N, CA, C, O and the ligand as a Tripos MOL2 file, in Angstrom:
@<TRIPOS>MOLECULE
protein
  269   267    68     0     0
PROTEIN
NO_CHARGES

@<TRIPOS>ATOM
      1 N           0.8400   -1.2010    0.0000 N.3       1 MET1
      2 CA          0.0000    0.0000    0.0000 C.3       1 MET1
      3 C           0.8730    1.2480    0.0000 C.2       1 MET1
      4 O           1.9130    1.3200    0.6550 O.2       1 MET1
      5 N           0.4050    2.2160   -0.7590 N.am      2 ARG2
      6 CA          1.1490    3.4790   -0.7940 C.3       2 ARG2
      7 C           0.3020    4.5680   -0.1500 C.2       2 ARG2
      8 O          -0.9040    4.6470   -0.3850 O.2       2 ARG2
      9 N           0.9430    5.4100    0.6670 N.am      3 PRO3
     10 CA          0.1920    6.4940    1.3070 C.3       3 PRO3
     11 C          -0.4590    7.3940    0.2640 C.2       3 PRO3
     12 O           0.1640    7.7790   -0.7250 O.2       3 PRO3
     13 N          -1.6870    7.7100    0.5010 N.am      4 THR4
     14 CA         -2.4500    8.5360   -0.4280 C.3       4 THR4
     15 C          -2.9300    9.7710    0.3130 C.2       4 THR4
     16 O          -3.3840    9.6960    1.4550 O.2       4 THR4
     17 N          -2.8210   10.9050   -0.3570 N.am      5 ILE5
     18 CA         -3.2700   12.1450    0.2780 C.3       5 ILE5
     19 C          -4.4330   12.7350   -0.5000 C.2       5 ILE5
     20 O          -4.6540   12.4210   -1.6700 O.2       5 ILE5
     21 N          -5.1600   13.5890    0.1760 N.am      6 ILE6
     22 CA         -6.2540   14.3000   -0.4750 C.3       6 ILE6
     23 C          -5.8670   15.7740   -0.5180 C.2       6 ILE6
     24 O          -5.5700   16.3880    0.5070 O.2       6 ILE6
     25 N          -5.8780   16.3210   -1.7190 N.am      7 ILE7
     26 CA         -5.4770   17.7160   -1.9100 C.3       7 ILE7
     27 C          -6.6160   18.5090   -2.5580 C.2       7 ILE7
     28 O          -7.5850   17.9510   -3.0720 O.2       7 ILE7
     29 N          -6.4540   19.8310   -2.5090 N.am      8 VAL8
     30 CA         -7.4550   20.7130   -3.0910 C.3       8 VAL8
     31 C          -6.8890   21.3280   -4.3610 C.2       8 VAL8
     32 O          -5.7750   21.8510   -4.3630 O.2       8 VAL8
     33 N          -7.6490   21.2660   -5.4260 N.am      9 CYS9
     34 CA         -7.2350   21.8990   -6.6760 C.3       9 CYS9
     35 C          -7.1540   23.4050   -6.4640 C.2       9 CYS9
     36 O          -8.0930   24.0170   -5.9550 O.2       9 CYS9
     37 N          -6.0230   24.0020   -6.8570 N.am     10 ASN10
     38 CA         -5.8620   25.4330   -6.6060 C.3      10 ASN10
     39 C          -6.6590   26.3010   -7.5830 C.2      10 ASN10
     40 O          -6.7140   27.5210   -7.4310 O.2      10 ASN10
     41 N          -7.2650   25.6810   -8.5650 N.am     11 ARG11
     42 CA         -8.0480   26.4550   -9.5190 C.3      11 ARG11
     43 C          -9.5540   26.3740   -9.2460 C.2      11 ARG11
     44 O         -10.2310   27.3990   -9.1750 O.2      11 ARG11
     45 N         -10.0710   25.1570   -9.0940 N.am     12 CYS12
     46 CA        -11.5230   25.0140   -8.9370 C.3      12 CYS12
     47 C         -11.9360   24.6000   -7.5350 C.2      12 CYS12
     48 O         -13.1260   24.5940   -7.2190 O.2      12 CYS12
     49 N         -10.9640   24.2520   -6.6820 N.am     13 GLY13
     50 CA        -11.3110   23.8650   -5.3190 C.3      13 GLY13
     51 C         -11.7950   22.4310   -5.1810 C.2      13 GLY13
     52 O         -12.2520   22.0210   -4.1140 O.2      13 GLY13
     53 N         -11.6930   21.6680   -6.2680 N.am     14 GLY14
     54 CA        -12.1180   20.2710   -6.2250 C.3      14 GLY14
     55 C         -11.1790   19.4310   -5.3770 C.2      14 GLY14
     56 O          -9.9900   19.7330   -5.2800 O.2      14 GLY14
     57 N         -11.7020   18.3840   -4.7670 N.am     15 LEU15
     58 CA        -10.8880   17.4950   -3.9410 C.3      15 LEU15
     59 C         -10.3480   16.3640   -4.7970 C.2      15 LEU15
     60 O         -11.0850   15.7120   -5.5370 O.2      15 LEU15
     61 N          -9.0400   16.1440   -4.6790 N.am     16 LEU16
     62 CA         -8.3690   15.1470   -5.5080 C.3      16 LEU16
     63 C          -7.5490   14.1920   -4.6600 C.2      16 LEU16
     64 O          -7.0070   14.5740   -3.6230 O.2      16 LEU16
     65 N          -7.4630   12.9520   -5.1070 N.am     17 MET17
     66 CA         -6.5800   11.9940   -4.4510 C.3      17 MET17
     67 C          -5.2700   11.9290   -5.2140 C.2      17 MET17
     68 O          -5.2500   11.9360   -6.4450 O.2      17 MET17
     69 N          -4.1740   11.8640   -4.4660 N.am     18 ALA18
     70 CA         -2.8700   11.7340   -5.1050 C.3      18 ALA18
     71 C          -1.9670   10.8810   -4.2300 C.2      18 ALA18
     72 O          -2.1510   10.8160   -3.0150 O.2      18 ALA18
     73 N          -1.0000   10.2350   -4.8430 N.am     19 LEU19
     74 CA         -0.0170    9.5040   -4.0550 C.3      19 LEU19
     75 C           0.9100   10.5140   -3.3910 C.2      19 LEU19
     76 O           1.1920   11.5730   -3.9530 O.2      19 LEU19
     77 N           1.3800   10.1810   -2.1960 N.am     20 GLU20
     78 CA          2.1840   11.1180   -1.4380 C.3      20 GLU20
     79 C           3.4520   11.5360   -2.1830 C.2      20 GLU20
     80 O           3.9100   12.6700   -2.0430 O.2      20 GLU20
     81 N           4.0100   10.6340   -2.9610 N.am     21 ASP21
     82 CA          5.2600   10.9550   -3.6600 C.3      21 ASP21
     83 C           5.0280   11.4070   -5.1090 C.2      21 ASP21
     84 O           5.9690   11.5510   -5.8880 O.2      21 ASP21
     85 N           3.7800   11.6220   -5.4400 N.am     22 GLN22
     86 CA          3.4460   12.0680   -6.7920 C.3      22 GLN22
     87 C           3.7500   13.5590   -6.9280 C.2      22 GLN22
     88 O           3.5220   14.3250   -5.9910 O.2      22 GLN22
     89 N           4.2630   13.9740   -8.0870 N.am     23 LYS23
     90 CA          4.6350   15.3870   -8.2560 C.3      23 LYS23
     91 C           3.4570   16.2320   -8.7030 C.2      23 LYS23
     92 O           3.2080   17.3120   -8.1690 O.2      23 LYS23
     93 N           2.7370   15.7200   -9.6930 N.am     24 THR24
     94 CA          1.6050   16.4760  -10.2030 C.3      24 THR24
     95 C           0.3960   15.5710  -10.3550 C.2      24 THR24
     96 O           0.5000   14.3460  -10.4250 O.2      24 THR24
     97 N          -0.7410   16.2180  -10.4020 N.am     25 LYS25
     98 CA         -1.9910   15.4710  -10.5350 C.3      25 LYS25
     99 C          -2.9170   16.3000  -11.4230 C.2      25 LYS25
    100 O          -3.0750   17.5030  -11.2150 O.2      25 LYS25
    101 N          -3.5220   15.6530  -12.4070 N.am     26 ILE26
    102 CA         -4.4630   16.3770  -13.2530 C.3      26 ILE26
    103 C          -5.8190   16.3920  -12.5460 C.2      26 ILE26
    104 O          -6.3560   15.3440  -12.1860 O.2      26 ILE26
    105 N          -6.3570   17.5840  -12.3570 N.am     27 CYS27
    106 CA         -7.6480   17.7110  -11.6930 C.3      27 CYS27
    107 C          -8.7280   17.0610  -12.5480 C.2      27 CYS27
    108 O          -8.8380   17.3330  -13.7440 O.2      27 CYS27
    109 N          -9.5260   16.1940  -11.9170 N.am     28 SER28
    110 CA        -10.5610   15.5040  -12.6790 C.3      28 SER28
    111 C         -11.7750   16.3930  -12.9240 C.2      28 SER28
    112 O         -12.6760   16.0220  -13.6760 O.2      28 SER28
    113 N         -11.8030   17.5620  -12.2960 N.am     29 TYR29
    114 CA        -12.9290   18.4740  -12.4810 C.3      29 TYR29
    115 C         -12.6540   19.5230  -13.5540 C.2      29 TYR29
    116 O         -13.5040   19.7780  -14.4070 O.2      29 TYR29
    117 N         -11.4590   20.1370  -13.5130 N.am     30 CYS30
    118 CA        -11.2050   21.2380  -14.4460 C.3      30 CYS30
    119 C         -10.0110   20.9690  -15.3600 C.2      30 CYS30
    120 O          -9.7380   21.7690  -16.2550 O.2      30 CYS30
    121 N          -9.2970   19.8670  -15.1560 N.am     31 GLY31
    122 CA         -8.2090   19.5080  -16.0510 C.3      31 GLY31
    123 C          -6.8910   20.2130  -15.7970 C.2      31 GLY31
    124 O          -5.9420   20.0450  -16.5630 O.2      31 GLY31
    125 N          -6.8180   21.0030  -14.7310 N.am     32 THR32
    126 CA         -5.5800   21.7070  -14.3910 C.3      32 THR32
    127 C          -4.5390   20.7320  -13.8460 C.2      32 THR32
    128 O          -4.8760   19.7850  -13.1370 O.2      32 THR32
    129 N          -3.2740   20.9730  -14.1830 N.am     33 ARG33
    130 CA         -2.2020   20.1910  -13.5820 C.3      33 ARG33
    131 C          -1.8740   20.8010  -12.2220 C.2      33 ARG33
    132 O          -1.4110   21.9380  -12.1410 O.2      33 ARG33
    133 N          -2.1110   20.0520  -11.1710 N.am     34 VAL34
    134 CA         -1.9150   20.5540   -9.8130 C.3      34 VAL34
    135 C          -0.5740   20.0560   -9.2870 C.2      34 VAL34
    136 O          -0.2490   18.8750   -9.4000 O.2      34 VAL34
    137 N           0.2020   20.9780   -8.7060 N.am     35 ASP35
    138 CA          1.4610   20.6210   -8.0690 C.3      35 ASP35
    139 C           1.1400   20.0140   -6.7040 C.2      35 ASP35
    140 O           0.7480   20.7270   -5.7800 O.2      35 ASP35
    141 N           1.3040   18.7120   -6.5800 N.am     36 VAL36
    142 CA          0.8590   17.9960   -5.3820 C.3      36 VAL36
    143 C           1.5380   18.5280   -4.1110 C.2      36 VAL36
    144 O           0.8910   18.6690   -3.0730 O.2      36 VAL36
    145 N           2.8180   18.8170   -4.1950 N.am     37 ARG37
    146 CA          3.5300   19.2410   -2.9900 C.3      37 ARG37
    147 C           3.1650   20.6560   -2.5400 C.2      37 ARG37
    148 O           3.3080   20.9990   -1.3660 O.2      37 ARG37
    149 N           2.6860   21.4870   -3.4990 N.am     38 ARG38
    150 CA          2.3170   22.8480   -3.1270 C.3      38 ARG38
    151 C           0.8260   22.9770   -2.8350 C.2      38 ARG38
    152 O           0.3870   23.9710   -2.2560 O.2      38 ARG38
    153 N           0.0680   21.9950   -3.2280 N.am     39 ALA39
    154 CA         -1.3810   22.0750   -3.0440 C.3      39 ALA39
    155 C          -1.7500   21.9670   -1.5710 C.2      39 ALA39
    156 O          -1.0060   21.4070   -0.7670 O.2      39 ALA39
    157 N          -2.9000   22.5070   -1.2390 N.am     40 LYS40
    158 CA         -3.3950   22.3970    0.1220 C.3      40 LYS40
    159 C          -3.8100   20.9550    0.3840 C.2      40 LYS40
    160 O          -4.6170   20.3790   -0.3460 O.2      40 LYS40
    161 N          -3.2430   20.3890    1.4390 N.am     41 LYS41
    162 CA         -3.5200   18.9980    1.7810 C.3      41 LYS41
    163 C          -4.6120   18.9510    2.8470 C.2      41 LYS41
    164 O          -4.4620   19.5620    3.9050 O.2      41 LYS41
    165 N          -5.6890   18.2460    2.5910 N.am     42 VAL42
    166 CA         -6.7690   18.2110    3.5710 C.3      42 VAL42
    167 C          -6.7770   16.9340    4.4020 C.2      42 VAL42
    168 O          -7.3050   16.9290    5.5140 O.2      42 VAL42
    169 N          -6.2000   15.8490    3.8830 N.am     43 ALA43
    170 CA         -6.1880   14.6060    4.6380 C.3      43 ALA43
    171 C          -5.1160   13.6820    4.0910 C.2      43 ALA43
    172 O          -4.6610   13.8350    2.9580 O.2      43 ALA43
    173 N          -4.7200   12.7190    4.9160 N.am     44 ALA44
    174 CA         -3.7630   11.7070    4.4860 C.3      44 ALA44
    175 C          -4.3020   10.3380    4.8980 C.2      44 ALA44
    176 O          -4.9110   10.1920    5.9580 O.2      44 ALA44
    177 N          -4.0700    9.3500    4.0540 N.am     45 ALA45
    178 CA         -4.5800    8.0150    4.3430 C.3      45 ALA45
    179 C          -3.5090    6.9820    4.0260 C.2      45 ALA45
    180 O          -2.5360    7.2620    3.3260 O.2      45 ALA45
    181 N          -3.7100    5.7820    4.5570 N.am     46 GLU46
    182 CA         -2.7170    4.7210    4.3630 C.3      46 GLU46
    183 C          -2.7970    4.0830    2.9840 C.2      46 GLU46
    184 O          -1.8290    3.4910    2.5070 O.2      46 GLU46
    185 N          -3.9420    4.2070    2.3570 N.am     47 SER47
    186 CA         -4.1060    3.5670    1.0550 C.3      47 SER47
    187 C          -5.1350    4.3440    0.2360 C.2      47 SER47
    188 O          -5.8510    5.1960    0.7620 O.2      47 SER47
    189 N          -5.1960    4.0390   -1.0460 N.am     48 ALA48
    190 CA         -6.1600    4.7030   -1.9180 C.3      48 ALA48
    191 C          -7.5840    4.3880   -1.4710 C.2      48 ALA48
    192 O          -8.4840    5.2190   -1.5920 O.2      48 ALA48
    193 N          -7.7740    3.1820   -0.9550 N.am     49 PHE49
    194 CA         -9.0950    2.7840   -0.4900 C.3      49 PHE49
    195 C          -9.5380    3.6460    0.6890 C.2      49 PHE49
    196 O         -10.6630    4.1450    0.7200 O.2      49 PHE49
    197 N          -8.6330    3.8160    1.6650 N.am     50 GLU50
    198 CA         -8.9160    4.6690    2.8170 C.3      50 GLU50
    199 C          -9.1920    6.1000    2.3740 C.2      50 GLU50
    200 O         -10.1220    6.7510    2.8490 O.2      50 GLU50
    201 N          -8.3570    6.5710    1.4480 N.am     51 ALA51
    202 CA         -8.4920    7.9450    0.9750 C.3      51 ALA51
    203 C          -9.8440    8.1750    0.3240 C.2      51 ALA51
    204 O         -10.4520    9.2310    0.5010 O.2      51 ALA51
    205 N         -10.3160    7.1880   -0.4290 N.am     52 SER52
    206 CA        -11.6010    7.3670   -1.0980 C.3      52 SER52
    207 C         -12.7460    7.4010   -0.0780 C.2      52 SER52
    208 O         -13.7560    8.0730   -0.2880 O.2      52 SER52
    209 N         -12.5780    6.6720    1.0210 N.am     53 LYS53
    210 CA        -13.5920    6.7350    2.0770 C.3      53 LYS53
    211 C         -13.6040    8.1140    2.7330 C.2      53 LYS53
    212 O         -14.6650    8.6910    2.9720 O.2      53 LYS53
    213 N         -12.4030    8.6380    3.0200 N.am     54 ILE54
    214 CA        -12.2860    9.9600    3.6340 C.3      54 ILE54
    215 C         -12.8640   11.0230    2.7030 C.2      54 ILE54
    216 O         -13.5810   11.9300    3.1280 O.2      54 ILE54
    217 N         -12.5320   10.8820    1.4320 N.am     55 LEU55
    218 CA        -13.0010   11.8330    0.4310 C.3      55 LEU55
    219 C         -14.5260   11.8770    0.4070 C.2      55 LEU55
    220 O         -15.1320   12.9480    0.3680 O.2      55 LEU55
    221 N         -15.1280   10.7020    0.4300 N.am     56 ARG56
    222 CA        -16.5900   10.6290    0.4310 C.3      56 ARG56
    223 C         -17.1670   11.3010    1.6720 C.2      56 ARG56
    224 O         -18.1790   11.9990    1.6090 O.2      56 ARG56
    225 N         -16.5040   11.0740    2.7910 N.am     57 ASP57
    226 CA        -16.9500   11.6460    4.0440 C.3      57 ASP57
    227 C         -16.8810   13.1730    4.0200 C.2      57 ASP57
    228 O         -17.8210   13.8510    4.4340 O.2      57 ASP57
    229 N         -15.7600   13.7050    3.5340 N.am     58 ILE58
    230 CA        -15.5880   15.1580    3.4490 C.3      58 ILE58
    231 C         -16.6620   15.7590    2.5480 C.2      58 ILE58
    232 O         -17.2800   16.7700    2.8800 O.2      58 ILE58
    233 N         -16.8670   15.1190    1.4100 N.am     59 LYS59
    234 CA        -17.8490   15.6280    0.4550 C.3      59 LYS59
    235 C         -19.2530   15.6370    1.0390 C.2      59 LYS59
    236 O         -20.0070   16.5870    0.8270 O.2      59 LYS59
    237 N         -19.6070   14.5950    1.7670 N.am     60 SER60
    238 CA        -20.9630   14.5440    2.3030 C.3      60 SER60
    239 C         -21.1450   15.5690    3.4270 C.2      60 SER60
    240 O         -22.2300   16.1240    3.6000 O.2      60 SER60
    241 N         -20.0780   15.8120    4.1840 N.am     61 ARG61
    242 CA        -20.1670   16.8010    5.2580 C.3      61 ARG61
    243 C         -20.2850   18.2100    4.7230 C.2      61 ARG61
    244 O         -21.0430   19.0230    5.2530 O.2      61 ARG61
    245 N         -19.5370   18.4990    3.6770 N.am     62 LYS62
    246 CA        -19.5400   19.8490    3.1160 C.3      62 LYS62
    247 C         -20.7120   20.0790    2.1700 C.2      62 LYS62
    248 O         -21.0080   21.2170    1.8030 O.2      62 LYS62
    249 N         -21.3610   19.0210    1.7860 N.am     63 GLY63
    250 CA        -22.3740   19.1380    0.7510 C.3      63 GLY63
    251 C         -21.6880   19.6130   -0.5170 C.2      63 GLY63
    252 O         -22.1420   20.5420   -1.1850 O.2      63 GLY63
    253 N         -20.5820   18.9500   -0.8300 N.am     64 PHE64
    254 CA        -19.7260   19.3790   -1.9190 C.3      64 PHE64
    255 C         -20.3620   19.0920   -3.2800 C.2      64 PHE64
    256 O         -19.9560   18.1670   -3.9850 O.2      64 PHE64
    257 N         -21.3360   19.8760   -3.6280 N.am     65 SER65
    258 CA        -21.9980   19.6970   -4.9120 C.3      65 SER65
    259 C         -22.4990   21.0520   -5.3860 C.2      65 SER65
    260 O         -23.2190   21.7520   -4.6740 O.2      65 SER65
    261 N         -22.1100   21.4000   -6.5810 N.am     66 ARG66
    262 CA        -22.5270   22.7210   -7.0920 C.3      66 ARG66
    263 C         -23.5090   22.5650   -8.2440 C.2      66 ARG66
    264 O         -23.8510   23.5320   -8.9250 O.2      66 ARG66
    265 N         -23.9510   21.3400   -8.4480 N.am     67 GLU67
    266 CA        -24.8700   21.1490   -9.5790 C.3      67 GLU67
    267 C         -26.3250   21.1510   -9.1390 C.2      67 GLU67
    268 O         -27.2210   21.0020   -9.9700 O.2      67 GLU67
    269 ZN         -9.6920   21.7150  -10.6160 Zn       68 ZN68
@<TRIPOS>BOND
     1     1     2 1
     2     2     3 1
     3     3     4 2
     4     3     5 am
     5     5     6 1
     6     6     7 1
     7     7     8 2
     8     7     9 am
     9     9    10 1
    10    10    11 1
    11    11    12 2
    12    11    13 am
    13    13    14 1
    14    14    15 1
    15    15    16 2
    16    15    17 am
    17    17    18 1
    18    18    19 1
    19    19    20 2
    20    19    21 am
    21    21    22 1
    22    22    23 1
    23    23    24 2
    24    23    25 am
    25    25    26 1
    26    26    27 1
    27    27    28 2
    28    27    29 am
    29    29    30 1
    30    30    31 1
    31    31    32 2
    32    31    33 am
    33    33    34 1
    34    34    35 1
    35    35    36 2
    36    35    37 am
    37    37    38 1
    38    38    39 1
    39    39    40 2
    40    39    41 am
    41    41    42 1
    42    42    43 1
    43    43    44 2
    44    43    45 am
    45    45    46 1
    46    46    47 1
    47    47    48 2
    48    47    49 am
    49    49    50 1
    50    50    51 1
    51    51    52 2
    52    51    53 am
    53    53    54 1
    54    54    55 1
    55    55    56 2
    56    55    57 am
    57    57    58 1
    58    58    59 1
    59    59    60 2
    60    59    61 am
    61    61    62 1
    62    62    63 1
    63    63    64 2
    64    63    65 am
    65    65    66 1
    66    66    67 1
    67    67    68 2
    68    67    69 am
    69    69    70 1
    70    70    71 1
    71    71    72 2
    72    71    73 am
    73    73    74 1
    74    74    75 1
    75    75    76 2
    76    75    77 am
    77    77    78 1
    78    78    79 1
    79    79    80 2
    80    79    81 am
    81    81    82 1
    82    82    83 1
    83    83    84 2
    84    83    85 am
    85    85    86 1
    86    86    87 1
    87    87    88 2
    88    87    89 am
    89    89    90 1
    90    90    91 1
    91    91    92 2
    92    91    93 am
    93    93    94 1
    94    94    95 1
    95    95    96 2
    96    95    97 am
    97    97    98 1
    98    98    99 1
    99    99   100 2
   100    99   101 am
   101   101   102 1
   102   102   103 1
   103   103   104 2
   104   103   105 am
   105   105   106 1
   106   106   107 1
   107   107   108 2
   108   107   109 am
   109   109   110 1
   110   110   111 1
   111   111   112 2
   112   111   113 am
   113   113   114 1
   114   114   115 1
   115   115   116 2
   116   115   117 am
   117   117   118 1
   118   118   119 1
   119   119   120 2
   120   119   121 am
   121   121   122 1
   122   122   123 1
   123   123   124 2
   124   123   125 am
   125   125   126 1
   126   126   127 1
   127   127   128 2
   128   127   129 am
   129   129   130 1
   130   130   131 1
   131   131   132 2
   132   131   133 am
   133   133   134 1
   134   134   135 1
   135   135   136 2
   136   135   137 am
   137   137   138 1
   138   138   139 1
   139   139   140 2
   140   139   141 am
   141   141   142 1
   142   142   143 1
   143   143   144 2
   144   143   145 am
   145   145   146 1
   146   146   147 1
   147   147   148 2
   148   147   149 am
   149   149   150 1
   150   150   151 1
   151   151   152 2
   152   151   153 am
   153   153   154 1
   154   154   155 1
   155   155   156 2
   156   155   157 am
   157   157   158 1
   158   158   159 1
   159   159   160 2
   160   159   161 am
   161   161   162 1
   162   162   163 1
   163   163   164 2
   164   163   165 am
   165   165   166 1
   166   166   167 1
   167   167   168 2
   168   167   169 am
   169   169   170 1
   170   170   171 1
   171   171   172 2
   172   171   173 am
   173   173   174 1
   174   174   175 1
   175   175   176 2
   176   175   177 am
   177   177   178 1
   178   178   179 1
   179   179   180 2
   180   179   181 am
   181   181   182 1
   182   182   183 1
   183   183   184 2
   184   183   185 am
   185   185   186 1
   186   186   187 1
   187   187   188 2
   188   187   189 am
   189   189   190 1
   190   190   191 1
   191   191   192 2
   192   191   193 am
   193   193   194 1
   194   194   195 1
   195   195   196 2
   196   195   197 am
   197   197   198 1
   198   198   199 1
   199   199   200 2
   200   199   201 am
   201   201   202 1
   202   202   203 1
   203   203   204 2
   204   203   205 am
   205   205   206 1
   206   206   207 1
   207   207   208 2
   208   207   209 am
   209   209   210 1
   210   210   211 1
   211   211   212 2
   212   211   213 am
   213   213   214 1
   214   214   215 1
   215   215   216 2
   216   215   217 am
   217   217   218 1
   218   218   219 1
   219   219   220 2
   220   219   221 am
   221   221   222 1
   222   222   223 1
   223   223   224 2
   224   223   225 am
   225   225   226 1
   226   226   227 1
   227   227   228 2
   228   227   229 am
   229   229   230 1
   230   230   231 1
   231   231   232 2
   232   231   233 am
   233   233   234 1
   234   234   235 1
   235   235   236 2
   236   235   237 am
   237   237   238 1
   238   238   239 1
   239   239   240 2
   240   239   241 am
   241   241   242 1
   242   242   243 1
   243   243   244 2
   244   243   245 am
   245   245   246 1
   246   246   247 1
   247   247   248 2
   248   247   249 am
   249   249   250 1
   250   250   251 1
   251   251   252 2
   252   251   253 am
   253   253   254 1
   254   254   255 1
   255   255   256 2
   256   255   257 am
   257   257   258 1
   258   258   259 1
   259   259   260 2
   260   259   261 am
   261   261   262 1
   262   262   263 1
   263   263   264 2
   264   263   265 am
   265   265   266 1
   266   266   267 1
   267   267   268 2
@<TRIPOS>SUBSTRUCTURE
     1 MET1         2 RESIDUE 1 A MET
     2 ARG2         6 RESIDUE 1 A ARG
     3 PRO3        10 RESIDUE 1 A PRO
     4 THR4        14 RESIDUE 1 A THR
     5 ILE5        18 RESIDUE 1 A ILE
     6 ILE6        22 RESIDUE 1 A ILE
     7 ILE7        26 RESIDUE 1 A ILE
     8 VAL8        30 RESIDUE 1 A VAL
     9 CYS9        34 RESIDUE 1 A CYS
    10 ASN10       38 RESIDUE 1 A ASN
    11 ARG11       42 RESIDUE 1 A ARG
    12 CYS12       46 RESIDUE 1 A CYS
    13 GLY13       50 RESIDUE 1 A GLY
    14 GLY14       54 RESIDUE 1 A GLY
    15 LEU15       58 RESIDUE 1 A LEU
    16 LEU16       62 RESIDUE 1 A LEU
    17 MET17       66 RESIDUE 1 A MET
    18 ALA18       70 RESIDUE 1 A ALA
    19 LEU19       74 RESIDUE 1 A LEU
    20 GLU20       78 RESIDUE 1 A GLU
    21 ASP21       82 RESIDUE 1 A ASP
    22 GLN22       86 RESIDUE 1 A GLN
    23 LYS23       90 RESIDUE 1 A LYS
    24 THR24       94 RESIDUE 1 A THR
    25 LYS25       98 RESIDUE 1 A LYS
    26 ILE26      102 RESIDUE 1 A ILE
    27 CYS27      106 RESIDUE 1 A CYS
    28 SER28      110 RESIDUE 1 A SER
    29 TYR29      114 RESIDUE 1 A TYR
    30 CYS30      118 RESIDUE 1 A CYS
    31 GLY31      122 RESIDUE 1 A GLY
    32 THR32      126 RESIDUE 1 A THR
    33 ARG33      130 RESIDUE 1 A ARG
    34 VAL34      134 RESIDUE 1 A VAL
    35 ASP35      138 RESIDUE 1 A ASP
    36 VAL36      142 RESIDUE 1 A VAL
    37 ARG37      146 RESIDUE 1 A ARG
    38 ARG38      150 RESIDUE 1 A ARG
    39 ALA39      154 RESIDUE 1 A ALA
    40 LYS40      158 RESIDUE 1 A LYS
    41 LYS41      162 RESIDUE 1 A LYS
    42 VAL42      166 RESIDUE 1 A VAL
    43 ALA43      170 RESIDUE 1 A ALA
    44 ALA44      174 RESIDUE 1 A ALA
    45 ALA45      178 RESIDUE 1 A ALA
    46 GLU46      182 RESIDUE 1 A GLU
    47 SER47      186 RESIDUE 1 A SER
    48 ALA48      190 RESIDUE 1 A ALA
    49 PHE49      194 RESIDUE 1 A PHE
    50 GLU50      198 RESIDUE 1 A GLU
    51 ALA51      202 RESIDUE 1 A ALA
    52 SER52      206 RESIDUE 1 A SER
    53 LYS53      210 RESIDUE 1 A LYS
    54 ILE54      214 RESIDUE 1 A ILE
    55 LEU55      218 RESIDUE 1 A LEU
    56 ARG56      222 RESIDUE 1 A ARG
    57 ASP57      226 RESIDUE 1 A ASP
    58 ILE58      230 RESIDUE 1 A ILE
    59 LYS59      234 RESIDUE 1 A LYS
    60 SER60      238 RESIDUE 1 A SER
    61 ARG61      242 RESIDUE 1 A ARG
    62 LYS62      246 RESIDUE 1 A LYS
    63 GLY63      250 RESIDUE 1 A GLY
    64 PHE64      254 RESIDUE 1 A PHE
    65 SER65      258 RESIDUE 1 A SER
    66 ARG66      262 RESIDUE 1 A ARG
    67 GLU67      266 RESIDUE 1 A GLU
    68 ZN68       269 GROUP 0 **** ****
């Protein structure tokens, strides 16, 4: 398992999962290349599976939906 972090896209504010040692991540919402190390980190998890659970939790708490 590789540590997975949850970061915020600096352009659209979307929540993204990235590997801790990953340099960049393409935002799945707006397509921007996000610098993982400079992005705001909201959570860290032990695995991608854990991270996706945390991500779901954050989204449901914030009501993260603009549609
Ligand atoms: Zn974005």
